[in-house]
C-alpha positions, 0 to 999 in steps of 0.5 A: 515167849513174846514175839516182837511186833513188826511195823504195821502189825495190828494187834488186839487183846485177848478179850477182843480176839475171843469175841471176834473168833466166837471162842473163849479167852482160854481157847485163844491162849491155847491156840497161842501156846500150840503155835496157831497164833503169835502172842505179842505184848508184855506180861499181863497184856497179851495181844494177838495179830488181827491178820493171823486171827482172821486167817485162823477163823477163815480156816476153821470155817472151811 
């Protein structure tokens, strides 16, 4: 299910999210399916919250 983006939420596409996190695109999609990231966008255009992604990366680094 795709979430509705609130004003001010910055999102990035799967490819860029994977690059920023240093993981594969499949990992980004798994994190979203497991509820670790919120998926935004429309069919064929998945996007993820930059804020959620940076928080998840910081949590993984600890």
